[in-house]
C-alpha positions in Angstrom: -65.9 41.9 15.2 -62.5 43.4 16.1 -59.2 42.1 14.8 -55.9 43.3 16.3 -52.8 42.4 14.2 -49.4 42.7 15.9 -46.6 43.0 13.3 -43.1 44.4 12.7 -44.2 45.5 9.3 -47.6 47.4 9.6 -47.0 49.1 6.3 -47.2 45.7 4.6 -50.8 45.3 5.8 -52.0 48.9 5.7 -53.1 48.9 2.1 -54.6 45.5 2.3 -57.0 46.1 5.2 -58.2 49.4 3.6 -59.1 47.9 0.3 -62.0 46.0 -1.2 -64.1 43.8 1.2 -62.1 44.6 4.3 -62.5 48.3 3.7 -66.3 48.0 3.1 -66.7 45.9 6.3 -65.1 48.6 8.3 -67.0 51.5 6.7 -70.2 49.6 7.5 -69.1 49.5 11.1 -69.3 45.7 11.1 -65.6 45.1 11.6 -62.6 46.9 13.2 -59.1 46.0 12.1 -56.2 47.6 14.0 -52.5 47.3 13.2 -50.0 47.4 16.1 -46.3 48.0 15.4 -44.4 45.7 17.8 -41.5 48.1 17.9 -43.7 50.6 19.8 -43.7 48.1 22.7 -40.1 47.3 23.1 -38.0 48.5 26.0 -34.9 48.6 23.8 -33.8 52.2 23.0 -33.0 51.1 19.4 -36.5 49.6 19.0 -35.1 46.1 18.5 -37.6 43.3 19.0 -35.3 40.3 18.3 -32.1 38.7 19.5 -29.8 35.8 18.9 -31.2 32.4 19.9 -29.8 30.5 22.8 -27.9 27.3 21.8 -26.2 29.0 18.8 -28.7 28.2 16.1 -28.9 30.4 13.0 -31.3 33.3 12.6 -32.9 35.7 15.0 -35.8 35.2 17.5 -38.5 37.6 18.5 -38.2 38.5 22.1 -40.8 37.9 24.9 -40.9 41.5 26.3 -42.3 43.5 23.4 -44.9 40.8 22.5 -46.0 40.4 26.1 -46.2 44.2 26.5 -48.4 44.6 23.4 -50.7 41.7 24.2 -51.0 42.8 27.9 -51.9 46.3 26.8 -54.6 45.0 24.5 -56.0 42.7 27.0 -56.3 45.6 29.5 -58.8 47.2 27.2 -61.0 44.2 26.3 -61.4 40.4 26.5 -60.2 38.4 23.6 -61.7 35.1 22.3 -58.4 34.0 20.6 -54.8 35.0 20.5 -53.6 33.5 17.2 -50.0 33.0 16.2 -49.2 32.6 12.5 -46.6 29.8 12.1 -45.7 27.2 9.6 -46.0 24.4 12.2 -49.5 25.5 13.3 -52.9 23.9 12.7 -53.8 24.1 9.0 -56.2 27.0 8.3 -59.3 25.9 6.4 -62.9 27.0 5.7 -64.4 25.5 8.9 -61.8 27.4 10.9 -62.6 30.6 9.1 -66.3 30.1 9.8 -65.6 29.6 13.5 -63.3 32.6 13.7 -65.8 34.8 11.9 -68.3 34.3 14.9 -65.8 35.6 17.5 -66.0 39.1 18.9 -62.3 40.0 19.5 -59.2 38.4 18.0 -55.5 39.1 18.2 -53.2 37.8 15.4 -49.5 37.8 16.1 -47.4 37.7 12.9 -44.4 35.6 13.2 -41.1 36.8 11.8 -37.4 36.1 11.6 -36.7 32.5 12.9 -39.8 32.6 15.1 -40.8 33.9 18.5 -39.5 32.9 22.0 -41.4 29.7 22.7 -42.5 31.0 26.1 -44.9 33.3 24.4 -46.4 30.3 22.7 -46.7 28.4 25.9 -48.2 31.2 28.0 -50.0 33.7 25.8 -51.0 32.1 22.5 -54.4 30.2 22.4 -54.3 29.1 18.7 -51.4 28.4 16.3 -52.3 28.5 12.7 -50.6 27.8 9.4 -51.8 28.7 5.9 -49.8 26.0 4.3 -46.7 23.7 4.4 -44.2 26.4 3.4 -42.2 29.2 5.0 -42.7 32.9 4.4 -40.5 35.8 5.4 -43.1 36.8 8.0 -46.7 36.1 9.1 -48.2 39.2 7.6 -49.4 37.5 4.5 -50.9 34.7 6.6 -52.6 37.3 8.8 -54.0 39.0 5.7 -55.4 35.7 4.3 -57.0 34.8 7.6 -58.5 38.3 8.1 -60.0 38.3 4.6 -61.4 34.7 5.0 -63.0 35.6 8.4 -64.3 39.1 7.6 -66.2 38.1 4.3 -68.2 35.7 6.5 -69.5 38.3 9.0 -73.2 38.9 8.3 -73.8 42.0 6.3 -70.3 42.3 4.9 -71.1 40.8 1.5 -74.0 42.3 -0.4 -75.1 38.7 -1.3 -74.6 36.6 1.8 -75.6 33.4 -0.2 -72.5 33.9 -2.3 -70.2 33.0 0.7 -72.3 30.0 1.5 -71.8 28.6 -1.9 -68.0 29.0 -1.9 -65.7 26.0 -2.3 -65.1 24.0 0.9 -68.3 25.3 2.7 -69.8 21.8 2.3 -66.4 20.0 2.0 -66.8 20.1 -1.8 -65.2 22.3 -4.5 -67.6 24.7 -6.2 -69.3 24.0 -9.5 -68.1 25.8 -12.6 -69.7 29.2 -13.1 -70.5 31.1 -16.3 -71.7 34.5 -17.5 -72.8 36.2 -20.7 -72.5 35.7 -23.6 -73.9 32.2 -23.7 -71.9 31.4 -26.8 -68.4 32.8 -27.2 -66.2 31.6 -30.1 -68.4 28.5 -30.1 -67.7 27.8 -26.5 -71.2 27.3 -25.1 -72.5 27.5 -21.6 -74.1 24.2 -20.5 -77.7 24.1 -21.7 -79.0 23.2 -18.2 -77.9 26.6 -16.9 -80.0 28.3 -19.5 -83.1 26.2 -18.9 -84.5 28.1 -15.9 -85.3 24.8 -14.3 -84.0 25.4 -10.7 -84.2 21.7 -9.6 -82.2 20.5 -12.6 -79.7 23.3 -12.2 -79.1 22.4 -8.5 -78.7 18.7 -9.5 -76.2 19.7 -12.2 -74.2 21.9 -9.8 -74.0 19.1 -7.2 -72.9 16.6 -9.7 -70.2 19.0 -11.0 -69.0 19.7 -7.5 -68.7 16.0 -6.7 -66.9 15.4 -10.0 -64.4 18.2 -9.6 -63.8 17.3 -5.9 -63.2 13.7 -6.8 -60.8 14.7 -9.6 -58.9 17.5 -8.0 -59.2 17.0 -4.2 -60.2 13.4 -3.5 -58.9 13.9 0.0 -62.0 16.0 0.8 -64.1 12.9 0.1 -61.8 10.6 2.1 -60.8 8.8 -1.1 
């Protein structure tokens, strides 16, 4: 899997993509993540990538030319399954979307910034608009980091225990059951006896009941309630 991230702040993402799971995935040769500084593609001698919006609204807007130039250059080298734009008004990012993205070969993520991007880019070059929540960030770099992490950890071979990802919250539209580790008794706070029983069927039954209870209490919307 290859992820190309277009950003005006590559330094904001550099440390993130070279740490922990993302770094491990790249070292294993399972994933490539490349950062592209949008300023390297502008025709402006001052390296500007934004301008005032038509109509007199407040804020600055990312221009067509550098974005088009960057995406065109990338597409000249390979085919892309999705060109994703991070934007607060996009489709809500969730686990099923992460699952679907993790099975793609080549993905571009364009990080929004300032007041947004010239809408013509959204009309002609973007294939998917994605939001990580109903709030506004200074830029789309954090959203791109969230999506990249959620995708990459699902690529086969990235996690040492692939079953771990399959038991995460939201994989079956339920929140995960509580988890515990040693010691079994800490300050009188005991681990549920069923988890110490070694009875696999009873443990699975307990985990499912806990998942249902937590989902009903914390996220009833997942159950359609």
